[in-house]
Steps between C-alpha positions, in 0.01 A plus 500: 500500500270463801123547440336717763223309664147639459458538873778761508399861519681616178260766400484727195475869588486794278525435121560784245520474129522746214664522172844580650532271807337234718532477878400210716527531885529182706406485868620224741276523802724275730785740459302824434722535208455648153690421192464628139515414139533774253500440114529710192523390135604135591753601764430455877640591839424341830543701817580324827404152388424232771693183524236304309528648163278296286221762509727759322646241244151383416352847439798590282456165298107568486565850353778403284749737670847458604614607855779743451559647858472369848475811706566489864418804719745373774629196673183379651499384864141350523520248208735330290502644143472294177726739330793252405280220385277719291814665338649151441181365334413807294830659434411820658733746669470557885501865578557668835553857586831688575725352771352144486753236509395125447679168466365435151488706179281816525465836324559765750294780354575867535285748660258631226592242246241403243444134431348435149183279508320475168350854431537602865788555738559415863671768693722418796471744804735433774322534831723386787340486845351167555817358380802674330436346159114554516362626170169576342413436142294741296308389191536771231272497203498734221725738697267507811538323842214249524566301827762451757604173658613598835613173656556555879551877464142614499192314607138612512486714802834397627886474401751223528676435831848638508645251757573198291829611325687629811860424503725531810725803460367591160123543498254597768126491494498871532727532174273273313191695616687817393556348141143376486379870582700636206400218259134575569519872451762509220373216297158368584312825588639661175300257284175637345191451740342261231778260500363161635685356806554123483650396847709200587280393794148531634335513839645238746856486371784552760696718252304815623368597830122536403446459136160604380246278306483525125703378189569833331458871544628829343781735594249771560291305738822388693624854531157588671465190729833336563642638834863457375439735200378801700705806573738431789868516577730211467522460864109489535487246217759267662299513819165422348642216270686330785244554775329167592702298243484137595801269483559359155427110475822305546486344158531836322872506521524140374297587198691800414815308500346231289387769250846642478676171465246338281253232635465149369268443199154415640433286193781262625440551870125413521565151378742443785273639776160377390565139617222286646642329813391180660420514870852316570684754287317785659574372858860433398551867407326621826720280708802647343407839603287631203210746603153407417286778340137423557284732273158366615262768619295269717704309775197369690574148376842508641810715567825364359764481766784731414357641184477872421136558402461778247164485327501513118212753528674719767768667297736203460798691355470791731507286819735240372740796422448644845548194718705242309860556390554479114766222535260281712444160337129429457254215452137585440155386599225660311133453413411317173543748211721742692840331485616638163393852569650488854829401355481769213440767752798392717722500189390855409662623818813289474421214739665237286600243762168309461560111519144399403159472621307203674286313239155487640546775735388495872278202463806288396699657793239429763412148367871384514530632862683827446557682815231748612524760747308412816580813704270750325153556594271603209201673663192722440547874528302525827722209648812687363406804706377329814794476752300592811556159667868550544622821336847472644568199283406673169666766287389670178739533208435760239691445178367797310721794408561797709293732268199276572550528868487873478213510272239269653647391830587159650381262774598651837821352629587324174851418405565673171752357249442537130501161312824553320682556841357207690806268468729794608290566817419166641632614835206731523261227461449276800509099445352438836148657425228460249584741215193624317614614157297740300527761214245696299303212350685175559749439224811628671397347842530157329845589349620624851349177659704281251821679587432458871439133457822475298676652792368263761208688652249270672191698568371707221142604443360633170162549337408475131185710560663833451725724705544844651231668288229260629630506856459878495165512326352240740671658802626167618809650670631843623673698236790746555695739268856624475 
């Protein structure tokens, strides 16, 4: 099995232990995802395991327990599950809720079914809405509900988006929202107020519109504070849930399919993709059409011609998933110490077509004469904003989301194209002027810059000294609002 590098953000969350059961919550910051290990009397269940499963296997081994169940709240769209490999290694049974159909052996649990686990039980509650098979799992101890593992049905302050499982001629967004309304009121809200809510995602995940901060809560608090659990009609609920819903990242549909069909085992895959390449091998792949993924946060020492720059520290998986197609073949340039974790994060979201990484990173690339982009001006923030000498030859390109434009404004006259939509809207971005690319603080601007260079743009201006927030604070340019 693959060992998770120390630099990665696998973090332990809530831990509960008493005479009847033990709970360990895991939080993966790069995905804003929670998974869970529950154990009782030597038997364990893992809920929504990540693809890198070693953490669960090691904990069970440490505690001298056997993993009996692998419980999936639904077919995940934002990450690749470790369900098949974990079941193969441990002999556990993979469990989904009613209506789930997979291309590998699963137990399709019935609504209300009790799964035995040591001296406790796990009750399956079918809660369609986010997807049709979506289910929650309730830990029952001594005849009382202790906690509910809500997957993407209920988050802290939010609910799961109902637009991912739409099927032409079969399911509409409105139908799924209707099912979600019923699931919340007929299942979730009928749990006792003291039942602990353990969600599938935290703040920052694209699986909900605006998920609140925190790692757990209670049903009672959610009834008070979660807008979706307040008294309202089904029509009002549907309108509120769908209002302002951003488009799902493109890779979501790829991952959902992988999870239904069964992904390749990461234990075998990691040895194939973690290959150190010589400069000659690296350039050979690039000449054959393979895309360079440059994860360096600082590009001052050089911009790699044709590479897509997505910083390791700027939400690598979220932005790769938004702007690079999952079947794209990749070679990687990364800073020392970040290669393994960069690859692991990509594998977590099903980007398996990695051909290797350049041994020695950017220094080797530059020293061997690797092509650099010479058409990008990297300037100070003041220089970035100064176009007074010839304003007709300069345009500003804002690559933030529409919600940000509405909330805090944008540079007057700027062309506004969200980062994931850059390549689909090149006709809106002039190639005969200097294009000044900006975002909130700089990270997305570099990504957009690299996409423009890749598409042949010759005059791009960016700054690494910040973005719109500083421009607005320092009143360097005139701001307008939608």
